[in-house]
MIKEGU-946579 format. One line per field, with one value per residue (C-alpha): x negated, y, z negated. Coordinates in steps of 0.25 Angstrom, whole numbers, plus 2048, in hexadecimal, padded with zeros to 3 digits. Layout:
<rs>
px	[X; ...]
py	[Y; ...]
pz	[Z; ...]
</rs>
This chain:
<rs>
px	[3EF; 3FD; 3FD; 3EF; 3F4; 400; 3F7; 3ED; 3F9; 3FE; 3F0; 3EF; 3FD; 3F8; 3EB; 3F3; 3FC; 3F0; 3E9; 3F6; 3F6; 3E7; 3E9; 3F5; 3EE; 3E2; 3EC; 3F3; 3E6; 3E5; 3EB; 3F8; 3F3; 3FA; 407; 40F; 40A; 40E; 41C; 41E; 419; 422; 42E; 42B; 429; 436; 43E; 438; 43B; 449; 44C; 446; 44E; 45B; 457; 454; 462; 468; 45E; 461; 470; 46C; 463; 46D; 477; 46D; 468; 477; 479; 46C; 46F; 47D; 475; 46C; 477; 47D; 470; 46D; 461; 457; 45A; 44D; 451; 459; 44E; 443; 44C; 44C; 43D; 43A; 442; 43D; 42E; 431; 437; 42C; 421; 428; 42A; 41C; 416; 420; 41B; 40D; 40F; 417; 40C; 401; 406; 402; 3F5; 3F2; 3F5; 3EC; 3E1; 3E1; 3DD; 3D0; 3CE; 3D4; 3CE; 3D3; 3E1; 3E0; 3DB; 3E7; 3F1; 3EC; 3EB; 3F9; 3FD; 3F4; 3FD; 409; 402; 3FC; 409; 411; 408; 406; 415; 417; 40D; 411; 420; 41D; 413; 41B; 427; 41F; 419; 427; 42E; 423; 41D; 428; 435; 42E; 436; 432; 42B; 437; 43F; 433; 432; 442; 442; 436; 43C; 448; 43D; 439; 448; 448; 43C; 441; 44E; 448; 43E; 449; 450; 443; 43F; 44C; 450; 442; 441; 44E; 44A; 43C; 441; 44D; 445; 43A; 443; 44A; 43D; 437; 443; 447; 43A; 430; 439; 444; 43D; 42F; 428; 41D; 41E; 420; 423; 428; 433; 439; 444; 442; 433; 433; 43E; 434; 429; 432; 436; 428; 427; 434; 434; 425; 420; 42B; 432; 425; 420; 42D; 42C; 41E; 420; 42C; 423; 418; 420; 428; 41C; 416; 423; 427; 419; 41B; 428; 422; 416; 41F; 427; 41A; 411; 41A; 40F; 40E; 400; 406; 410; 405; 3FC; 404; 403; 3F4; 3F2; 3FA; 3F2; 3E5; 3EA; 3EB; 3DC; 3D8; 3E2; 3DC; 3CE; 3D2; 3D7; 3C9; 3C5; 3CF; 3C8; 3C5; 3BD; 3C2; 3C7; 3CA; 3D2; 3DF; 3D7; 3CD; 3D8; 3DF; 3D1; 3D0; 3DD; 3DA; 3CD; 3D4; 3DF; 3D6; 3CC; 3D7; 3DC; 3CF; 3CC; 3D9; 3D7; 3C9; 3CF; 3DC; 3D4; 3CE; 3DC; 3E4; 3DA; 3DA; 3E9; 3EE; 3E3; 3DB; 3E7; 3EE; 3E2; 3E6; 3F1; 3E6; 3E7; 3F6; 3F2; 3E7; 3F1; 3FA; 3EF; 3EA; 3F8; 3FA; 3EE; 3F1; 400; 3FA; 3F0; 3FC; 404; 3F9; 3F6; 405; 407; 3FA; 3F7; 3E9; 3EE; 3F5; 403; 405; 3FD; 405; 412; 40D; 40B; 419; 41D; 419; 426; 42F; 436; 43D; 430; 429; 435; 434; 425; 427; 431; 428; 41C; 424; 42A; 41C; 416; 41E; 416; 409; 40F; 418; 40D; 404; 40F; 412; 403; 403; 40F; 40A; 3FC; 401; 40B; 401; 3F4; 3FC; 401; 40E; 40B; 40D; 415; 41F; 420; 410; 411; 41C; 413; 408; 411; 415; 406; 403; 40D; 407; 3F9; 3FE; 403; 3F8; 3F0; 3FD; 3F7; 3EE; 3F7; 402; 3F9; 3F5; 404; 409; 3FE; 405; 411; 408; 400; 40D; 412; 404; 405; 413; 40E; 402; 40B; 415; 40B; 404; 3F6; 3EB; 3EC; 3E0; 3E8; 3F4; 3EB; 3E5; 3F3; 3F8; 3EC; 3F0; 3FF; 3FC; 3F4; 3FF; 409; 400; 3FD; 40C; 40F; 404; 40A; 418; 413; 40B; 418; 421; 417; 416; 426; 427; 41E; 425; 433; 42F; 42A; 437; 43F; 438; 43A; 449; 449; 442; 44C; 458; 452; 450; 45F; 468; 46F; 466; 45D; 469; 46D; 460; 45C; 45F; 457; 456; 458; 463; 46B; 476; 475; 465; 467; 472; 469; 45E; 466; 46B; 45D; 457; 462; 460; 453; 45A; 466; 45E; 455; 462; 467; 45B; 458; 466; 464; 458; 460; 46C; 463; 45A; 466; 46A; 45B; 45B; 467; 462; 455; 45C; 466; 45A; 453; 45F; 465; 459; 454; 445; 442; 43C; 433; 42E; 435; 43F; 43D; 445; 44E; 446; 44F; 45B; 454; 44E; 45C; 462; 457; 459; 468; 468; 45D; 463; 471; 46B; 462; 46D; 473; 466; 462; 46F; 46F; 462; 467; 475; 472; 46A; 475; 480; 479; 476; 484; 48A; 47F; 478; 46A; 466; 46C; 463; 457; 45A; 45D; 450; 448; 44F; 44D; 43E; 43B; 443; 440; 431; 431; 43B; 433; 426; 42C; 433; 427; 41D; 426; 427; 418; 415; 41E; 419; 40B; 40E; 413; 407; 3FE; 405; 404; 3F5; 3F5; 3F7; 402; 405; 404; 40E; 41A; 419; 424; 41C; 41B; 42B; 42D; 423; 42B; 438; 431; 42B; 439; 43F; 433; 434; 440; 43A; 42D; 431; 440; 445; 438; 431; 43F; 441; 435; 43C; 449; 444; 43E; 44A; 453; 44B; 44A; 45A; 45C; 453; 459; 467; 464; 46C; 478; 476; 475; 481; 48B; 487; 492; 489]
py	[180; 17E; 16F; 16E; 175; 16C; 160; 164; 165; 158; 152; 158; 152; 144; 146; 14A; 13E; 135; 13A; 138; 129; 127; 12D; 124; 118; 11C; 11E; 110; 109; 10C; 102; 104; 0FE; 0F4; 0EC; 0F5; 102; 0FC; 0F9; 107; 10D; 104; 109; 117; 115; 10D; 118; 123; 11C; 119; 128; 12D; 123; 128; 137; 135; 12F; 13C; 145; 13E; 142; 150; 151; 14A; 154; 160; 159; 159; 168; 16C; 163; 16B; 178; 174; 16F; 17D; 184; 189; 181; 17A; 16B; 167; 16D; 162; 158; 161; 162; 153; 151; 15B; 154; 146; 14A; 152; 145; 13C; 145; 143; 134; 131; 139; 132; 124; 127; 12D; 121; 118; 120; 122; 114; 115; 123; 11D; 111; 11B; 123; 116; 118; 127; 135; 138; 12B; 12E; 13C; 137; 12D; 137; 142; 138; 135; 143; 146; 13C; 144; 151; 14D; 145; 152; 15B; 150; 14E; 15C; 160; 153; 157; 166; 163; 159; 162; 16E; 166; 160; 16E; 175; 16C; 161; 169; 177; 17F; 18E; 191; 197; 18A; 182; 189; 188; 179; 177; 180; 176; 16B; 173; 173; 164; 163; 16D; 166; 159; 15F; 165; 158; 151; 15B; 15D; 14E; 14A; 155; 151; 143; 145; 14F; 148; 13B; 144; 14B; 13E; 137; 143; 147; 139; 133; 13D; 146; 13D; 12F; 135; 12B; 12E; 134; 128; 11E; 111; 111; 11E; 11A; 126; 125; 11E; 128; 133; 12D; 12B; 139; 13E; 137; 13B; 149; 14E; 146; 143; 150; 158; 152; 156; 164; 167; 161; 16B; 177; 173; 172; 17E; 187; 182; 183; 191; 196; 190; 198; 1A5; 1A3; 1A2; 1AF; 1B7; 1B3; 1AC; 1A2; 193; 194; 19C; 191; 187; 18E; 189; 17B; 17B; 181; 176; 16C; 171; 171; 162; 160; 16A; 162; 155; 15A; 160; 152; 14C; 157; 152; 14A; 14B; 145; 13C; 144; 150; 15C; 161; 16D; 163; 15B; 167; 16C; 15F; 161; 170; 16D; 165; 16F; 17C; 176; 173; 181; 188; 17F; 183; 191; 191; 189; 192; 19E; 198; 191; 19D; 1A5; 19A; 198; 1A6; 1AD; 1BA; 1C3; 1BB; 1B6; 1BD; 1B3; 1AA; 1B3; 1AF; 1A0; 1A4; 1AB; 19F; 196; 19F; 1A1; 192; 190; 19B; 196; 189; 18F; 197; 18B; 183; 18E; 18E; 17F; 178; 175; 17A; 188; 191; 191; 182; 181; 18C; 186; 179; 181; 186; 177; 17A; 181; 178; 175; 183; 18A; 181; 183; 192; 192; 189; 193; 19E; 198; 195; 1A3; 1A9; 1A0; 1A6; 1B3; 1AF; 1A7; 1B2; 1BC; 1B2; 1AF; 1BE; 1C1; 1B6; 1BB; 1C9; 1C5; 1BA; 1C4; 1D0; 1C8; 1C1; 1CF; 1D1; 1E0; 1E1; 1D4; 1CF; 1C1; 1C0; 1C3; 1B8; 1AE; 1B1; 1AE; 1A1; 19D; 1A0; 195; 18C; 18F; 18C; 17F; 17B; 172; 16C; 15E; 15F; 169; 15F; 153; 15A; 15C; 14E; 147; 14C; 142; 137; 13A; 13B; 12E; 128; 12D; 126; 119; 119; 11B; 111; 107; 109; 10C; 111; 11F; 124; 122; 12A; 135; 136; 135; 140; 149; 147; 149; 156; 15B; 156; 160; 16B; 168; 165; 173; 179; 172; 177; 185; 184; 17F; 18A; 194; 18F; 18E; 19D; 1A0; 196; 19B; 1AA; 1A5; 19D; 1A9; 1B1; 1A5; 1A6; 1B5; 1B2; 1A7; 1B0; 1BB; 1B0; 1AD; 1B5; 1C0; 1BC; 1C8; 1D1; 1C9; 1C9; 1D8; 1DD; 1D5; 1E1; 1DD; 1E7; 1DF; 1D8; 1CA; 1CA; 1CE; 1C3; 1B9; 1BD; 1BA; 1AD; 1A9; 1AD; 1A4; 198; 192; 194; 18C; 182; 180; 17F; 174; 16C; 16E; 16A; 15E; 15A; 15C; 153; 148; 149; 147; 13A; 135; 139; 132; 125; 125; 128; 11C; 113; 116; 114; 107; 0FF; 0F7; 0F7; 102; 10C; 101; 0FD; 0EF; 0F2; 0F9; 106; 106; 10F; 10D; 114; 121; 121; 11F; 12A; 134; 12F; 131; 13E; 145; 141; 146; 153; 157; 159; 166; 16E; 16A; 16D; 17B; 17E; 17B; 181; 18E; 195; 192; 197; 1A4; 1A6; 1A4; 1AD; 1B8; 1B6; 1B6; 1C2; 1BA; 1AE; 1B7; 1BC; 1AE; 1A9; 1B4; 1B3; 1A4; 1A5; 1AF; 1A9; 19A; 19D; 1A2; 198; 18C; 191; 194; 186; 17E; 185; 184; 175; 173; 17B; 173; 166; 169; 16E; 161; 15A; 163; 160; 151; 153; 154; 163; 169; 15B; 152; 148; 145; 151; 15C; 165; 15A; 158; 167; 166; 15A; 162; 16E; 164; 15F; 16C; 16F; 162; 166; 174; 170; 163; 166; 174; 17C; 175; 173; 182; 184; 17B; 182; 190; 18A; 181; 18E; 194; 188; 186; 195; 194; 188; 18D; 19C; 19B; 197; 1A2; 1AC; 1A8; 1A4; 1AD; 1B6; 1C2]
pz	[A55; A4F; A51; A4B; A3E; A3D; A40; A35; A2B; A2F; A2D; A1F; A1B; A1F; A18; A0B; A0D; A0F; A03; 9FB; A00; 9FD; 9EF; 9EC; 9F0; 9E7; 9DB; 9DE; 9DC; 9CE; 9C4; 9BD; 9B0; 9A8; 9AB; 9A2; 9A8; 9B6; 9B1; 9AB; 9B8; 9C0; 9B8; 9BA; 9C9; 9CA; 9C3; 9CB; 9D8; 9D4; 9D1; 9DE; 9E6; 9E0; 9E1; 9F0; 9F2; 9ED; 9F5; A02; A00; 9FE; A0A; A13; A10; A12; A1F; A24; A20; A27; A33; A35; A34; A3E; A47; A45; A4A; A3C; A3B; A44; A46; A3F; A32; A2C; A2F; A29; A1C; A1B; A1D; A13; A08; A0C; A0B; 9FE; 9F8; 9FE; 9F7; 9EA; 9EC; 9F0; 9E4; 9DB; 9E0; 9DE; 9D0; 9CB; 9D0; 9C9; 9BB; 9B6; 9BE; 9B7; 9A9; 9AC; 9B2; 9A5; 99E; 9A5; 9A3; 9A5; 9B2; 9B9; 9B4; 9B9; 9C7; 9C8; 9C4; 9CD; 9D8; 9D7; 9D7; 9E3; 9EB; 9E8; 9EB; 9F9; 9FC; 9FA; A03; A0D; A0F; A0F; A1A; A22; A23; A26; A30; A37; A38; A3C; A48; A4C; A4B; A52; A5D; A5F; A5E; A61; A58; A55; A49; A41; A44; A3F; A32; A30; A31; A28; A1D; A1D; A1B; A0F; A0A; A0B; A03; 9F8; 9F7; 9F5; 9EB; 9E3; 9E2; 9DE; 9D4; 9CD; 9CD; 9C9; 9BF; 9B8; 9B7; 9B1; 9A7; 9A3; 9A0; 999; 990; 98C; 989; 981; 979; 975; 975; 970; 968; 962; 961; 95F; 969; 972; 980; 98B; 980; 986; 97C; 982; 98C; 994; 996; 9A3; 9A8; 9A4; 9AC; 9B8; 9B7; 9B8; 9C5; 9CC; 9C6; 9C5; 9D1; 9DB; 9D8; 9D7; 9E5; 9EC; 9E5; 9E9; 9F7; 9F9; 9F3; 9FD; A0A; A06; A04; A12; A19; A14; A18; A26; A27; A23; A2C; A38; A33; A31; A3D; A46; A48; A47; A40; A35; A33; A33; A29; A1D; A22; A24; A17; A10; A18; A14; A06; A07; A0A; 9FE; 9F5; 9F8; 9F6; 9E8; 9E3; 9E3; 9D8; 9CE; 9C3; 9B4; 9A9; 99D; 991; 999; 993; 999; 99E; 9A5; 9AB; 9B0; 9B6; 9BD; 9C4; 9C6; 9CD; 9D8; 9DA; 9D9; 9E3; 9ED; 9EB; 9ED; 9FA; A00; 9FD; A05; A11; A12; A17; A24; A26; A26; A2E; A39; A39; A38; A3D; A39; A39; A2D; A25; A19; A17; A11; A04; A03; A02; 9F8; 9F0; 9EF; 9EC; 9E0; 9DB; 9DB; 9D2; 9C9; 9C7; 9C4; 9B9; 9B3; 9B2; 9AC; 9A2; 99D; 99D; 99A; 98B; 98E; 98D; 982; 987; 986; 979; 973; 977; 970; 964; 963; 960; 952; 950; 957; 964; 965; 966; 970; 979; 978; 97A; 987; 98D; 98A; 990; 99D; 99E; 99C; 9A6; 9B1; 9B1; 9B7; 9C2; 9C6; 9C7; 9CF; 9D9; 9DA; 9DD; 9E7; 9EE; 9EF; 9F3; 9FE; A04; A06; A09; A14; A1A; A13; A13; A22; A25; A1A; A22; A21; A12; A10; A18; A0E; A02; A09; A0B; 9FD; 9F9; A03; 9FD; 9EF; 9F3; 9FD; 9F3; 9EE; 9F1; 9E5; 9DD; 9DD; 9DA; 9CD; 9CA; 9CE; 9C6; 9B9; 9B9; 9BC; 9B0; 9A8; 9AC; 9A9; 99B; 99A; 99F; 996; 98A; 98E; 992; 984; 98A; 981; 97B; 983; 990; 98B; 987; 995; 99C; 992; 996; 9A5; 9A2; 99B; 9A6; 9AF; 9A8; 9AB; 9BA; 9BB; 9B6; 9BF; 9CB; 9C8; 9C6; 9D4; 9DA; 9D4; 9D9; 9E7; 9E7; 9E4; 9F0; 9F9; 9F5; 9F9; A06; A08; A05; A10; A19; A16; A19; A26; A29; A27; A30; A3B; A3C; A44; A3B; A2F; A2F; A2C; A21; A1A; A1D; A0E; A04; 9FB; 9EC; 9EB; 9F5; 9ED; 9F4; 9F2; 9E3; 9E1; 9E8; 9DF; 9D2; 9D7; 9DB; 9CE; 9C7; 9CF; 9C9; 9BB; 9BF; 9C6; 9B9; 9B1; 9BA; 9BA; 9AB; 9A8; 9B0; 9A9; 99C; 9A0; 9A5; 999; 98F; 996; 994; 986; 982; 989; 982; 975; 978; 97B; 96E; 966; 96D; 972; 966; 964; 96E; 964; 95F; 96C; 96C; 977; 985; 989; 994; 99D; 9A9; 9A3; 9A1; 9AF; 9B5; 9AC; 9B1; 9BF; 9BF; 9B8; 9C0; 9CD; 9C9; 9C3; 9CF; 9D9; 9D4; 9D3; 9E1; 9E7; 9E1; 9E7; 9F5; 9F4; 9ED; 9F8; A02; 9F9; 9F6; A05; A09; 9FF; 9FD; A0B; A0F; A05; 9FA; 9FD; 9FD; 9EF; 9EA; 9EF; 9E9; 9DC; 9DB; 9DF; 9D4; 9C9; 9CD; 9CD; 9BF; 9BA; 9C0; 9BA; 9AC; 9AC; 9B1; 9A8; 99B; 99E; 9A0; 993; 98B; 991; 98E; 980; 97D; 983; 97B; 96E; 972; 973; 963; 960; 958; 952; 95E; 963; 95A; 952; 951; 95A; 965; 964; 966; 972; 978; 977; 97E; 989; 98B; 98E; 997; 99F; 9A8; 9A8; 9AF; 9B6; 9BB; 9BB; 9BD; 9C9; 9D0; 9D0; 9D9; 9E3; 9E1; 9E5; 9F2; 9F6; 9F4; 9FF; A08; A08; A0A; A17; A1C; A1B; A1F; A2C; A24; A1A; A26; A2D; A22; A16; A10; A0E]
</rs>
């Protein structure tokens, strides 16, 4: 039966990739529009490709160094010999997911703008189809890589179950490392360009967003693709495979059964089919409001969630048997929690609801009050998600049998994370569609298309801000559950090593090493956020200076009689982001090893607990503050509180400028951080047990 289950997972991975290919070919059949639209789109594509090419050169060096380190550890018997290769494939497929998503996004922006010339529904369909390519590429490649490794390790190399999960967790470390590079580097690029374009263009010069006279406008559009598409794709790939692999590891610990290990794979595989069916329900009518547009996307995601909830029960009953059928309710808890977190995020960030509308109203009294209001919204928005996740953890633990077997309870928590991400194909499609719509609006403005087109792209873009915020909340929620599962996997890993059980016997909060680790872990997300925020600030300063220089020195630029030097801004953003992304990523990899060598295994557990708790709250706060500021600006641009060009609008632009690195750089990177800390700790567990000072 095990081979049949793996074959089913492999088949669904191929189905996801074929659906992505079919959708991509359908999107590419649409017209790109006028010659000017094609030229602008080509410039964006060229800049994005150039950035990724240079980023991957740096990443290759990082992966080569870690491959050698892991190879030496395998040679010394601290790891299985397959671990270094699993690490490389995890990083490769994570990068490939982002690259493919970016390629289709840069090919779809002009097509979406041109489709909006015909109607809102057609524009939505093109942009959503482009997002679907990203979504199903991520889940397809994730399941493909996991199923191939599972088959090879189990049936070709005939490793015991514990060794299989150990190697596959290293595969997750590779995916997490690549995701952090992609998210941080791409996030710095996109926000540096965005801040430079907004502050000098909209605030100082008083020209419209995406005005072709602005030298940073192409860099801004390039950033949408390398950060919000390529970075997000690598990020969600890491979240997806991390949740599945951690559940597999805990399944082995709980039931010592290959079927318990295979259940998360089957659940994810069935989620692919449910997601594909849900995509056919996404459509809207001309002149739809933001609520109606959001309803169109929600119809598809909710249908997929309900379908997987129904199918999961017989699936669990068949795979785990009658004795463990209550595990189904843990999966259901994860699904429901994902939907509720999405709705909570939507409430705090959409301009259809009071928090963002009230935030827009604070612009009446200037920039300071809108900054204060945005911080308040973000902080308050952490309450509901933390309650939802807490209830989910409690429910998943006890319905899975945690009252009598802690390992079964932890397995249930891990399955809740898999349930939350089981329909990632369509959930990610609603998120990835946003940058495509944003770029389409920029092309419409730069190409001088009729005002009705820009109104339609703005409607899609505003919706994209909400779905992006919802997607980030979804990813952060699943990250918290996955991080808890990985923490449990770390403890199990330590216990499986000779002499490890004694070193992790005292996990009491009064143990000084646990307490110190807790403080260090709680501090890490703040330090990480500070590093990434400073990176955006430094990169943005160089862009601001360059835009000001061009406005001053290029004769006729402000009159529209000369063309801006777009390439200089793209190059500045590229150099700055690639330089700035290295330190935060290296910190995430080195800190758990240093803490482990000094404080020992118990110190690492404390660090992981502290980082998970504070990181979850910090990520929600930053993502929701940024989303609220962004949509408050969009709300004002719709004509309220003075509309575009007013003092209120300028105040909102400054708020959005602060929120940009919150929601697109630091916030979403933290959810990768808390999982990467666990992954690194697990991989280097043997080193910590054998060579720690305490």
